[in-house]
C-alpha positions as CSV (number, residue, x, y, z in Angstrom):
1,M,34.5,238.8,86.0
2,S,35.4,242.4,86.7
3,S,33.1,244.6,88.8
4,N,32.3,246.7,85.8
5,R,31.0,243.7,83.9
6,W,28.8,242.9,86.9
7,V,27.4,246.4,86.8
8,G,26.9,246.2,83.0
9,L,25.0,242.9,83.5
10,A,22.9,244.6,86.2
11,L,22.0,247.4,83.8
12,I,21.2,244.9,81.0
13,A,18.9,242.9,83.4
14,A,17.3,246.2,84.5
15,A,16.6,247.0,80.9
16,Q,14.8,243.6,80.4
17,F,13.0,244.2,83.8
18,I,11.7,247.6,82.8
19,V,10.7,246.6,79.2
20,I,8.5,243.8,80.6
21,M,7.3,245.7,83.7
22,D,5.9,248.5,81.5
23,T,3.5,246.1,79.9
24,S,2.1,244.9,83.3
25,I,2.4,247.9,85.7
26,I,-0.7,249.7,84.1
27,G,-3.1,246.9,84.8
28,V,-4.5,248.0,88.2
29,A,-4.3,251.7,87.2
30,L,-6.4,251.4,84.0
31,P,-9.8,252.2,85.6
32,E,-8.5,255.4,87.1
33,I,-6.7,256.4,83.9
34,G,-9.9,255.8,82.0
35,A,-12.0,257.9,84.4
36,D,-9.5,260.8,84.6
37,L,-8.8,261.1,80.9
38,G,-12.2,260.2,79.4
39,F,-11.3,256.9,77.8
40,S,-14.3,254.7,76.7
41,P,-14.2,251.1,77.7
42,E,-13.4,250.1,74.2
43,S,-10.5,252.5,73.7
44,L,-9.0,252.0,77.2
45,S,-7.2,248.8,76.0
46,W,-5.0,251.0,73.8
47,V,-3.2,252.3,76.9
48,F,-1.7,248.8,76.8
49,N,-1.8,248.2,73.0
50,A,-0.1,251.5,72.0
51,Y,3.1,250.3,73.9
52,V,2.9,246.8,72.4
53,V,2.4,247.9,68.8
54,A,5.3,250.4,68.9
55,L,7.6,247.9,70.6
56,G,6.7,245.0,68.2
57,G,6.9,247.3,65.1
58,L,10.3,248.9,65.9
59,L,12.3,246.1,67.4
60,L,13.9,245.1,64.1
61,L,14.9,248.7,63.3
62,G,16.3,249.0,66.8
63,G,18.5,246.0,66.3
64,K,19.8,247.3,63.0
65,L,20.5,250.7,64.5
66,S,22.5,249.0,67.3
67,D,24.8,247.5,64.6
68,V,25.1,250.6,62.6
69,L,25.3,253.3,65.3
70,G,26.8,251.2,68.1
71,A,25.1,249.2,70.8
72,R,26.0,251.5,73.7
73,R,24.9,254.6,71.9
74,V,21.5,253.1,70.9
75,F,21.0,251.7,74.4
76,S,21.5,255.2,75.9
77,L,19.2,256.7,73.2
78,G,16.5,254.2,74.1
79,W,16.5,255.3,77.7
80,V,16.3,259.0,76.7
81,V,13.3,258.2,74.5
82,L,11.7,256.1,77.3
83,I,12.1,259.1,79.7
84,A,10.3,261.3,77.2
85,G,7.5,258.9,76.7
86,S,7.1,258.3,80.5
87,L,6.9,262.0,81.2
88,L,4.4,262.5,78.4
89,A,2.2,259.6,79.6
90,G,2.5,260.6,83.2
91,L,1.6,264.2,82.7
92,A,-1.0,263.6,80.0
93,G,-4.3,265.5,80.3
94,N,-6.2,263.8,77.5
95,E,-6.6,260.5,75.7
96,A,-4.5,261.4,72.6
97,T,-1.5,262.6,74.7
98,E,-1.7,259.5,76.9
99,L,-1.6,257.1,73.9
100,A,1.3,259.1,72.3
101,G,3.3,258.8,75.5
102,R,2.7,255.1,75.6
103,A,3.8,254.7,71.9
104,I,7.0,256.7,72.6
105,Q,7.6,254.4,75.6
106,G,7.3,251.4,73.3
107,A,9.7,253.0,70.8
108,G,12.3,253.6,73.6
109,S,11.9,250.0,74.7
110,A,12.4,248.8,71.1
111,L,15.8,250.6,71.1
112,I,16.8,249.3,74.5
113,A,15.9,245.6,74.2
114,P,18.0,244.5,71.2
115,S,21.0,246.8,72.1
116,A,21.0,245.3,75.6
117,L,21.3,241.8,74.2
118,T,24.1,242.9,71.9
119,L,26.0,244.5,74.9
120,L,25.5,241.3,76.9
121,F,27.3,239.3,74.1
122,L,30.0,242.0,73.9
123,L,30.6,241.6,77.6
124,F,30.4,237.8,77.9
125,G,30.6,236.3,74.4
126,S,34.2,235.3,74.7
127,T,33.6,233.2,77.8
128,P,30.9,230.5,77.1
129,G,30.4,229.6,80.7
130,E,29.9,233.2,81.8
131,L,27.7,233.8,78.7
132,T,25.3,231.1,79.8
133,K,25.0,232.5,83.3
134,A,24.6,236.1,82.0
135,L,21.8,234.9,79.6
136,A,20.1,233.2,82.6
137,L,20.2,236.4,84.7
138,Y,18.9,238.4,81.7
139,G,16.1,235.9,81.1
140,A,15.1,235.8,84.8
141,A,14.6,239.6,84.8
142,A,11.5,239.2,82.5
143,P,9.2,237.3,84.8
144,A,10.5,239.4,87.7
145,G,9.5,242.5,85.8
146,G,6.1,241.1,85.0
147,T,5.3,240.2,88.5
148,A,6.8,243.4,90.0
149,G,4.7,245.4,87.6
150,V,1.5,243.9,89.0
151,F,2.5,244.8,92.6
152,L,4.0,248.2,91.9
153,G,1.0,249.2,89.8
154,G,-1.3,248.4,92.7
155,V,0.9,250.1,95.4
156,I,1.5,253.2,93.3
157,T,-2.1,253.6,92.3
158,E,-3.4,253.2,95.8
159,Y,-0.8,255.2,97.8
160,L,0.3,257.8,95.2
161,S,-1.6,258.3,91.9
162,W,-1.8,256.6,88.5
163,P,0.7,259.0,86.8
164,W,3.5,257.5,88.9
165,V,3.1,254.1,87.1
166,F,4.8,256.0,84.2
167,L,6.9,258.5,86.1
168,V,8.6,255.8,88.1
169,N,10.7,255.0,85.0
170,V,12.3,258.5,85.1
171,P,14.7,258.1,88.1
172,V,15.6,254.6,87.1
173,A,16.4,255.6,83.6
174,L,18.5,258.6,84.8
175,L,20.5,256.3,87.1
176,I,21.1,253.8,84.3
177,L,22.3,256.6,81.9
178,A,24.7,257.8,84.6
179,L,26.3,254.3,84.9
180,V,26.4,253.4,81.2
181,P,29.7,255.1,80.3
182,S,31.7,253.3,82.9
183,A,29.9,249.9,82.8
184,M,29.2,249.3,79.1
185,P,31.8,248.3,76.5
186,A,32.7,250.9,73.9
187,G,32.9,248.2,71.3
188,G,30.4,248.1,68.5
189,A,30.9,251.8,67.7
190,A,29.3,253.3,64.6
191,D,30.6,251.5,61.5
192,G,29.8,254.0,58.9
193,R,27.1,252.1,57.1
194,R,23.9,253.8,56.0
195,V,20.6,253.1,57.6
196,D,18.0,251.7,55.2
197,V,15.3,254.3,56.0
198,L,12.8,252.9,53.5
199,G,13.2,249.4,54.8
200,G,12.8,250.7,58.4
201,V,9.5,252.4,57.4
202,L,8.2,249.4,55.6
203,V,9.0,246.8,58.2
204,T,7.8,249.0,61.1
205,A,4.6,249.8,59.3
206,G,4.1,246.2,58.3
207,L,4.8,244.7,61.8
208,G,2.8,247.5,63.4
209,A,-0.2,246.8,61.2
210,A,0.0,243.0,61.9
211,V,0.2,243.5,65.6
212,Y,-2.6,246.1,65.5
213,A,-4.8,243.5,63.6
214,V,-4.0,240.8,66.1
215,V,-4.7,242.9,69.2
216,E,-8.0,244.3,67.7
217,A,-9.3,241.0,66.3
218,P,-10.7,239.7,69.6
219,V,-12.7,243.0,69.9
220,V,-14.0,243.4,66.3
221,G,-13.9,239.7,65.3
222,W,-11.5,237.6,63.3
223,G,-14.0,237.5,60.4
224,A,-14.5,241.3,60.3
225,G,-13.6,243.1,57.2
226,R,-11.6,245.6,59.3
227,T,-9.4,242.8,60.6
228,W,-8.7,241.3,57.2
229,L,-8.0,244.8,55.8
230,W,-5.3,245.4,58.3
231,L,-3.8,241.9,57.8
232,A,-3.8,242.4,54.0
233,G,-2.1,245.8,54.5
234,A,0.5,244.2,56.7
235,A,1.1,241.5,54.2
236,V,1.6,244.0,51.3
237,L,4.0,246.1,53.4
238,L,6.0,243.1,54.5
239,V,6.3,241.7,51.0
240,A,7.4,245.2,49.8
241,F,10.0,245.2,52.6
242,V,11.4,241.8,51.6
243,A,11.5,242.9,47.9
244,S,13.4,246.1,48.9
245,Q,15.9,244.2,51.0
246,A,16.7,241.8,48.1
247,R,17.7,244.8,45.9
248,R,19.6,247.0,48.3
249,A,23.4,246.8,48.8
250,E,23.1,247.7,52.5
251,P,19.7,246.4,53.5
252,L,18.1,246.8,56.9
253,L,17.7,243.0,57.1
254,R,20.2,240.9,55.1
255,L,18.0,238.1,54.0
256,G,20.9,235.7,54.0
257,I,21.0,235.9,57.8
258,F,18.3,233.3,57.9
259,R,20.6,230.8,56.2
260,A,22.8,230.8,59.4
261,P,22.4,227.4,61.0
262,N,19.7,227.3,63.7
263,L,18.8,231.0,63.5
264,A,15.5,230.6,61.8
265,A,14.6,227.5,63.9
266,A,15.5,229.2,67.1
267,N,13.3,232.2,66.2
268,L,10.4,229.9,65.3
269,A,10.8,228.3,68.8
270,Q,10.7,231.8,70.4
271,V,7.5,232.7,68.4
272,L,5.8,229.5,69.7
273,L,7.2,229.9,73.2
274,G,5.7,233.4,73.5
275,A,2.4,232.3,71.9
276,A,2.0,229.6,74.5
277,W,3.4,231.3,77.6
278,I,1.8,234.8,77.5
279,P,-1.8,233.4,77.2
280,M,-1.2,231.1,80.1
281,W,0.0,233.9,82.3
282,F,-3.0,236.1,81.2
283,F,-5.8,233.6,81.7
284,L,-4.3,232.2,84.9
285,N,-4.6,235.7,86.3
286,L,-8.2,236.0,85.1
287,Y,-9.1,232.6,86.7
288,L,-7.6,233.7,90.0
289,Q,-9.6,237.0,90.1
290,Q,-12.8,236.2,88.3
291,V,-13.4,232.6,89.3
292,L,-11.5,232.1,92.6
293,G,-12.3,235.7,93.7
294,F,-8.8,236.9,94.4
295,S,-8.2,240.6,94.5
296,A,-5.3,242.2,92.7
297,F,-2.7,241.8,95.5
298,P,-3.5,238.2,96.4
299,S,-3.6,237.4,92.7
300,G,-0.1,238.8,92.2
301,A,1.1,236.9,95.3
302,A,-0.3,233.7,93.9
303,L,2.0,234.1,90.9
304,L,5.1,234.5,93.0
305,P,5.9,230.7,93.3
306,M,5.8,230.4,89.5
307,T,7.9,233.5,89.1
308,G,10.4,232.4,91.7
309,L,10.8,229.0,90.1
310,I,11.3,230.6,86.6
311,M,14.1,232.8,88.0
312,L,15.7,229.9,89.9
313,G,15.3,227.7,86.8
314,M,16.9,230.2,84.4
315,V,19.8,231.1,86.7
316,V,20.6,227.7,88.1
317,L,18.9,224.9,86.3
318,A,18.8,225.9,82.6
319,P,22.6,226.6,82.2
320,R,23.4,223.2,83.8
321,V,20.9,221.3,81.7
322,T,22.0,223.0,78.5
323,A,25.7,222.3,79.3
324,A,24.8,218.6,80.0
325,V,22.6,217.8,77.0
326,G,22.9,220.7,74.6
327,A,20.6,223.6,73.5
328,K,18.4,221.4,71.3
329,A,17.5,218.8,73.9
330,A,17.0,221.5,76.6
331,T,14.6,223.4,74.3
332,V,12.6,220.4,73.4
333,A,12.3,219.2,77.0
334,G,11.3,222.7,78.2
335,L,8.5,223.0,75.6
336,L,7.2,219.6,76.5
337,L,7.1,220.5,80.1
338,L,5.4,223.7,79.3
339,A,2.8,221.8,77.3
340,A,2.3,219.4,80.3
341,G,1.8,222.3,82.7
342,M,-0.8,223.8,80.3
343,G,-2.6,220.5,80.2
344,W,-2.6,220.3,83.9
345,L,-4.1,223.9,84.1
346,S,-6.8,223.0,81.6
347,L,-8.3,220.8,84.4
348,V,-9.2,223.9,86.5
349,D,-12.6,223.8,88.2
350,A,-15.1,226.5,88.9
351,D,-15.1,225.3,92.6
352,G,-11.4,224.8,92.6
353,S,-8.6,226.2,94.8
354,F,-5.2,227.7,94.3
355,V,-3.3,224.8,95.9
356,V,-5.0,222.1,93.8
357,D,-5.9,223.8,90.5
358,V,-3.2,226.4,90.0
359,L,0.0,225.7,91.9
360,P,1.0,222.3,90.5
361,G,0.4,223.1,86.8
362,S,1.8,226.6,87.0
363,L,5.1,225.2,88.5
364,V,5.4,222.6,85.8
365,A,4.8,225.3,83.2
366,A,7.3,227.6,84.8
367,L,10.0,224.9,84.8
368,G,9.4,224.3,81.1
369,M,9.6,228.0,80.3
370,S,12.9,228.4,82.2
371,L,14.4,225.4,80.3
372,A,13.3,226.5,76.8
373,F,13.8,230.3,76.9
374,I,17.6,230.5,77.6
375,P,18.9,228.0,75.0
376,T,16.7,229.3,72.2
377,L,17.6,232.9,73.0
378,G,21.3,232.1,73.0
379,T,21.1,230.0,69.9
380,A,19.2,232.7,67.9
381,I,21.8,235.4,68.7
382,S,25.0,233.4,68.5
383,A,24.1,231.9,65.1
384,A,24.5,235.3,63.5
385,R,27.7,237.0,62.4
386,P,29.4,239.1,65.1
387,D,28.7,242.3,63.2
388,E,25.0,241.4,63.0
389,G,24.5,240.8,66.8
390,G,22.1,243.7,67.1
391,L,20.1,242.6,64.1
392,A,19.8,239.1,65.5
393,S,18.8,240.5,68.9
394,G,16.1,242.6,67.2
395,I,14.8,239.6,65.2
396,V,14.6,237.3,68.3
397,N,12.9,240.0,70.4
398,T,10.4,240.6,67.5
399,S,9.8,236.9,67.3
400,Y,8.9,236.6,70.9
401,Q,6.8,239.8,71.0
402,V,4.8,239.0,67.8
403,G,4.3,235.4,69.0
404,S,3.0,236.7,72.3
405,A,0.6,239.1,70.7
406,L,-0.6,236.5,68.2
407,G,-1.0,233.8,70.8
408,L,-2.9,236.0,73.2
409,A,-5.3,237.2,70.5
410,I,-6.0,233.6,69.3
411,M,-6.4,232.2,72.8
412,T,-8.7,235.1,73.7
413,A,-10.9,234.2,70.7
414,V,-10.8,230.5,71.8
415,A,-11.7,231.3,75.3
416,A,-14.6,233.6,74.2
417,A,-16.0,230.9,71.9
418,H,-16.1,228.5,74.9
419,G,-17.8,230.7,77.4
420,A,-15.2,233.3,78.6
421,G,-17.5,236.1,77.5
422,A,-20.1,235.2,80.1
423,T,-20.2,236.2,83.8
424,D,-21.0,232.7,85.2
425,P,-18.0,231.2,86.9
426,R,-18.5,227.8,85.2
427,A,-18.7,229.4,81.8
428,L,-15.7,231.4,82.5
429,T,-13.8,228.4,83.7
430,D,-14.7,226.5,80.5
431,G,-13.4,229.3,78.4
432,Y,-10.1,229.5,80.3
433,S,-9.7,225.8,80.2
434,A,-10.1,225.9,76.4
435,A,-7.4,228.6,76.3
436,F,-5.0,226.5,78.3
437,V,-5.6,223.5,75.9
438,G,-4.9,225.8,73.0
439,A,-1.7,227.0,74.6
440,A,-0.6,223.4,75.3
441,I,-1.1,222.6,71.6
442,V,1.1,225.6,70.6
443,A,3.8,224.4,73.1
444,L,3.7,220.9,71.6
445,A,4.1,222.4,68.1
446,G,7.1,224.3,69.4
447,A,8.7,221.1,70.8
448,L,8.1,219.4,67.5
449,A,9.6,222.3,65.5
450,A,12.7,222.4,67.8
451,A,13.2,218.6,67.6
452,T,12.8,218.7,63.8
453,L,14.6,221.9,62.8
454,L,17.2,222.7,65.4
455,R,20.6,221.3,64.5
456,K,22.8,219.8,67.2
457,D,26.2,221.3,66.4
458,P,29.1,218.9,66.8
459,V,30.7,220.8,69.6
460,R,31.1,220.3,73.3
461,P,27.7,221.0,75.1
462,E,29.2,223.6,77.4
463,V,30.1,225.9,74.5
464,E,27.0,225.3,72.4
465,L,25.4,228.6,73.2
466,A,28.4,230.5,72.0
467,A,29.0,228.4,68.9
């Protein structure tokens, strides 16, 4: 592997790191942001949600643009957009400007994430062994970004000021932009196809409306007319999108892509993986702080063993297991382990401790996540045609993000129904336990779907991810 390829992989991993970090870095800073900019307690959550809605709604368009305009070009454009959004969010003087900045950050990330995966396949797709290692490093960057965001948010808020949780992106993005020309392949240049603007508007609006409904439902209620109005609007927009794609000669989403072996099944596994994993991480953090009494920094430190194991599992264990037994078996085993870890965590006690109630179950869940994530990601992208790598990357990123938002919203409702809306530690614990049970059921459903729908290709296991 040439030194430039190593630098390229580092930039791609940095992209994944930043995209995930930007969802978690604001957590500790939210109270100060709300106080300085006049957010109400109800509207403050949109400092987080504005980023997630824009990211989830634009990922598919970002993937298509990567194919049409060139992955390196869209990757660079995404960093420029992220810089603009970070500056706007960091320098905001009112609520509207802050939310606009966060939405622009999400749009930049929606360009970065799918083009980064496409570039990874351009760099390593011809060498299956190296591809598996590259995917492992890329996957490990996500939990590292999530954990780093918690720490950096606390350090920056305490020793600098909250605007720097956004402004910290600017020097990183500028450095990456300076290195892109020499480190990223020039392949995948603009191919002359037209971009389906109408399709982009319809799918972005539809996915955005769906994500909006999902993140608002725990606040206004799943049975509220407002929730169902947004869901109905999302359904109408997405149906209109599918109808428009069936008629266009150059659609944004070629519907036949889902006939590629394993593509739909791998994306379903990613949806369920995100829907199980993100609620576990979210409620585990709440249990540590609200029940066990950990402050922000000790709570972040308590997640380090889990994060370390995920990174080790993705880099070292997952490639070897996948090479030995194939992507399908590794995915099923990982989801079963994830379900087992959730089940273990559902036994948390109001008078519990980190060593007994958190550490064992979290490590089992982390091992399962590391085994399932890499093979499903590789299968979902490699199943597509080479000229649709960006689109496949956008689809799989969308699958994971939408699954995460949907899973978190549903498990939040489950937890609230079982006592998480109270302040008593025992009631809170009952609610979190119910959420862990729900996440375990989702992971089991993912294992069943992978076992039933994923096809084991008749190729050598060590090349299965690149088949």
